[in-house]
N, C-alpha and C positions, 0 to 999 in steps of 0.2 A: 764881556765880549769874548767870543770864541776865537782863539788864535788858529789861523790856517797853517797847517804844516807845510813847510817848504820842501820841495823835492830836490834830491841830490841831482845836480846836472849830469847829463849823460850824452856822450857822442856815440852814434852808431855808424859802423862801417860795414864792409863786406869782405868775405874771404873766399877766394877761388877754391872750389872743391878739387880741382885738378892740380894746380901748382902751389896752392897755399898763399898766393899773393894777397895782401890786405890793401883795401882802398878806402878812402874817405872823400866824400860822403859815400853812402851805399851806391854801388855800381850795378848795372845790369849785366855787364860782361867784364871779363878780366882784361886789364890793361897790358898784362905781360904775355899771356898765352892765347888770348882770344876766346877762351871757353865761356859758355853762357851760364854754367851752373855755379851760382854764387850763394853763400850763406850769410845772412845778416848776423853781425856780432856786436856786442857792446865793447867799446874801446876803453883802455885804461884811463884813469882820471889824472895820473901823474906822468910827467915827461920831462924832457930837458930841452932848453932853448937851443935850437940848431943854428939860428941866425936871426938877426933883427935889425930894425932901423927905427929912428924916432921921427914921428910925424910932427913937424914943427909949424905947420900952417893948417888952418881949418879946411877940411874937404869941401867940395862944392855942395851947395844946398839948393834944392833937395837932392839926394835923400838925407844928407847929414843935417841934423838939427843941433845947433850949438847950444850948450847949456846956458842957463840964465846968467850965471856969473862969468861967462866968456870962455873962449877956447883955451885949453891947457894942452901942451904937447903930450903925446902918448907914444908908447912903444907898440910896434906891430912886427910880427915875425913868424917864424916856423917853430913849432914844438914837435919834437920827435917822441912818439908814444912807444910803450913797450912792444907793441905789435910791429914796429918798424915803419909805420906810416908817419909822414910829416903833415901837420895840420896848421894852416895859416890862422893866426889868432891875434887878438889884442892882448898885450902883456901889461896887466895892471901892476904898477909899482910906484912908490913914492918919488923916486928919482930915476927916470928912464935913461938918463945919461950914464948912470953907474951900473946899469944892468949888464950882465956879461953872458957871452955864449956859454953853453953847458950848465947854466943855472937850473936848478930843479924847480919846477913849477907844478901847480895843481889847478885843475879845471874848476872854475867857480860859476860859470854861466855857459849855456850853449846857444842861446838865442838873443839877439838876432844873429850874432856871430860868436864863435867860441872865444871865451875870455879865460885867461890863466893868471894866477898870482904866484909870486915867488914863494917857495917854501923856505921858511927861516929855520936853520938848523937849531935844535934845542941844545942849550948849554948843559954840560954834564956836571 
């Protein structure tokens, strides 16, 4: 059986050619200065948790489809990327109650919504 290579997840945003403001997702015009000249850019895969909350009850279905083994609380919040833009995302972690603001996270999926996992510091 041939193994299908997995692609590294990627988020794309846009940068204003006039004022350098970065937006996510890709925008047609600048939110800051109103210019229409935008360039599509790849956003960084690592960022820091800017703020979050824990979703303690199942969202409405549809569109949410509960897993076969039942709903499990999860963290959702904003991740600030190196480009300065904040992305709303699911924050995958074993214990969302102990997640902290400013935790370093890495992008693991971009569809259907961005998902980040906490980067565990390596022991020296």
